[in-house]
Structure formats: C-alpha cells, structure tokens
Phi, psi and omega in degrees: 000318179296322180294322177295317180298316180296323179295316180295318179298322180294321178294314184293329183278342187240342186221154167270155178294128184303137184296333178293323178292319178298318179297316179298319178297315180297319179294319178298318179296316182299314181293317181298319180294321178297316178296319180295319179292321177298318177297320180295317179296317178297324179294320180289330182261006179060032175256165180249130177277122182269151179306315178300322179296317179296323179293315179298317179298319180297316181295316180296316180297320179293314181292332178281326183286325183303304180295328180296316180289327178292320181297315186261001174052043182295335183271354184267000181263138179290114190298321184295340180252017181293148176231176180298330181292344178278346186290334181298329178297317179296314181300314180291325178296318178295320179298315179296317180299314182285332175295317177294320178297315179299316181299316181297308184290330178293315178293323179294319181292324178293317182293324183267355181070035183262141178291126183247028184293337179265000184295317181297321178296318179298315182296316180297316179296319180296318180298315180296312184293319181294319179297313180298317182294317180296319179291317181297319179299319179293320178297318179296319179297318179296317180295320177297317179299312181296323180296313183286332179285321182272335181071020179080252181288161179303133179285154180299134179092350179275146174270123179274119185235157173248143177263125181284135175087169182231020179285177183300318180294323179294316180295322180297334180295333180300314180289324180294333179266000182298126180086006179298138178275349186244332185235145173227129182278126180265342181158192178251152184227132183209161178273130178094163187263016187304318182246028179300133180075007175274164175235140175231131180052033179079008182240146182288153175257119178256162183221163172217152177237334179203178187295330180298320176299314181297312183296331178280320189281312189299312179295325182295323180268358180057046180282132180261339183195162175243129181252126177259136180280332185224152175299323181299323178295317179296319180296323180292338182250014184295332181260005183228276186296318180294327175293317178301315181297320179298318179293326184268356181074022178270131183287149175240131184241156173237133181282135177292147176302153184298330180287342176277334182279319182059225180263004184277174184264025188302315185290331183288339187249321187214123174260147181275131177287150183293133176254166183298326182291340176290341187255006184295319176064031179289152176292148181293135177261123181273126186245142175284096187290338178295317179294320179296318181298317179298323184289330186251341184299132178076009182258154171267122186241129177255131176240114173274150185065034189294335184270357179283180183296316179281315182299318181294322178292323174302317180297319179298318181290317180296330181296340181267358189257011176071034179291151180289316180210135178246117181256120181259126184231119181199156180265351183271110187292308185295310176301325178296319178298317179295321178294320178300314180298319180297315181293321178297324181283317186273332182228071186297336181268358182286132174268113181216159182229111176278120183241125176268122181186176186233131180294346178284341182265106186299319182297323180291317178298317179298319182296321181293315179296320182292324183281315188259344179045064184294148175273325182226141180235128169255115182260099181246000181288123181189155166271131191236349185275116187301308183300319180295321180288332173297327181271342181227064186296327181298318179293324177300317180290317181300315183278305189286329182259297183297316179300315179296320179298318182292321177295316180296318179297319179293327178298318178291315183300320185259015172066038177296138180295315185208139174240124178254116179263126178273112181254208185208153177293345179286351177279354178277116183044062189298141179238007181217168184298316181299313179296320179296317181295321178290326178293321177298319179296320177300313182299317181294314181296317179296322180294323176297313180300318180293320180297322178292317180297323183272000177081009180277347179222130180283130180163172180228005184289132174261127182257133178232132177244131179232138179253000000 
C-alpha cells in the first residue's frame, strides 16, 4: 500500500494527467451512460436490449462524443485546477453529443418505420447522466489529488497557518501555497461572525472578536502563524490581531506580491514575516516621475546596503528609471542572490552588477568606486535594530559611522554628483546607540557638503540626507 501511495504521489508531484487518458475516460463515460440509459428505457418499456442494438448504440455514442469533446476541448483542461467556469464546456459537449445521437436515431427510426416515442426521454436521461458523471469524475480526481498532496492531517514539521480575510487575494493564497513543504493552511481568519461556519476553497472560516477568542482558539488548533495577503490588511490589524499574535508568540507573515514570486517556488518555501515598516500606513506621496526620470536616466547608480529592505526597494524603483548601470553593494550573500534573481527575472534588459563587500573595508569601497565611477550614490548600508546595537555598540559605530564616512569620502574623491544618505527618525534627539551612530553619520555628511559649498574642500558632490 505504501509503495502504491508513493508511486501516485510521485506522479502527482511531477506530471499532469495526460490529455489522451482524460479523453479516453470521457469517452468511456459517455458510452457507458448511453448504454445505461438504453437499459433503463428498455426496463421501463418491458423490452429486451439485444447485443447488436447495444453495439450500434455504443458506436453511435462514441462517434457522436468524439467531435463534441474535440470542439469544446474538455480533455485539454488541467483537472486539478478546474473551476466552475469550466463546467460549461462539459455541458455544451454533452448537448452536442446527444444532439448528434438524437439526429442519427431519429433518421434511422423514420427510415426503418420504428416508433421513436421514447427517443426524447432517452436523450434527456442520457444528457443528465453523462453531465453528472463527467463532473463527478473530475471532482473525485481533484479530491484524490488534494488527499495525496496534503496527506490528510498536517505533516510533521509543517507550520499550520491561517489566512487573514476572505477577499479574492486571500482565497488565491490557498492555491499559491498548495504543495508547500513548510506551510499548511488550516483555514481563514477574520474579525466578526459574518461568515461564521462558512467554507472557502474547501477550508473553514474562523472568527475572533476579542483577545479571549484568539487565546482560546489558536492553542486549541495549534496555529503557528497568521498570513496576510496585503499590507493594508496587516495595517488594519496592527493594533488588534498583530498585538494578539505578539502576546501569544504566533508569527505574522505577509505574502509577497505575485510579480515578485514569478514562476519560482518562493512562496512555497518561505514567507516573509511582517516588519515594522509594513505597518506604518503612511499616505501615498505622489511624485513627479518625469523629473525623477530625467535626473537618473543614463547614470551609473551605486546602492550600498542594496539587499536590505530599503536598499532592495530602491533598486526596484531605480530599475524602472532607465539608469545606465545599477551597482548593488552589500555584505549579505543570500539576500543579494535573491535580489539578483528577482532583477534578472523582472528587468531582463537592466545592466547591473551585484557586488559582495563591506562598507567597513576601505580598500573594497575604494575599488568599487574606482571601477564603476558612479554618478549617484544611495547609501542605505546600516545596522538598524535598536536592541542589537545596544548590545553591540562597536559594530554600530563601525558600520553606521565609519562605513558612512568612507562612502562619503569616496564620493568626494571620485567626483560623484550626488550622495543620498538614508538615515532614520531615531537620529532625532537620539536616546540609543543606533540613533546616535546615525546622527553622527548625518553630521559628518552634512559637514562635507558644507565644506564643499564654502570652498574649504575641493569637490562637486551634493549631499542629501533623508530620514
């Protein structure tokens, strides 16, 4: 039994059911339903179905079904991904098949002088039975596929998660997570009882109204995380559900946009946990993109900290502005690799260079500036987590202060047009190591810019600091 199961799982995980097999199954069902209906009519009329009659009926049903299925391509659809909108093809194919069958037997009965008063009943019964049988077989196939893919109960090592909300994007996540080796969806989760006891995509909809509901439900169902389909959903629950999850130690995830996933398996293996910047909920700022495009088009742009949350988004935006060359500089190998794959997939015509290096190493920073001669520099490389920097103040100073100084000095040395330093609101009247280190970097960059403006330092670089 285990060997059969493993064989079926291997087929389901690597192949779709061949369309020729689906066509043969459909033809077998069509012929079988016709024979069954003929037997039923004969039983009602106290007649006996003879072998020649059964043979002729089988041939006629087969010849009528073939063009009907070919016309509507019922066998060309992947059954495991079938939806209700695909059923019209089956319905119309059956209608065409029975219309051809009716036409043949009606003409045959006239020619042979046979009473055809039961023919309409036979055709109607055949159409109903064939439609039901074709749909039921597909439903059974889908259930078998889902059964073997999920294995019934949650597999050991999988994270049991709930999807927040019942919108289209939330429902779509069920299919996007189908076959995940790390996550299994237990259902949908929403505030209020509006859809209590409902099912979506075959999964139950659960609800909460206050923390007591959450604290009672989550441990009982052994839920490991809540997945949000949109940033807006996470922002709407930042003071309620996300707080509940924080108290209970339940992880909160945000699904990557579909354009970031592409054809890869990113969503199936790793979901990104919600960060504080996902919950800011600031109003959208409308920017004159024509002016921005003119400023960056045809320029070589260097982004330090390119693989970080801010740096990677800067790279995505710059990739749309017609830059001549985009230089990515970061010390994190794996995030850099993922960013590289994303840019290659989303911007195939973009000229960019992923460079692994550290802003703390002066020789490495100098080599990058010397090789690529950037026109504009975005300095986003920094340590940003306050508690960690409180425990590691030397590293905060080395990266946020010394690293920023070295990037700024190289910008002046190699005649960079403009350097934009990404700072933080924690640099305002700083009360922690991280904020202090960023404030020191701001002061140094500002002093360089002022020295150039006043003629005390030779250079042409314009320095901009943004928090």
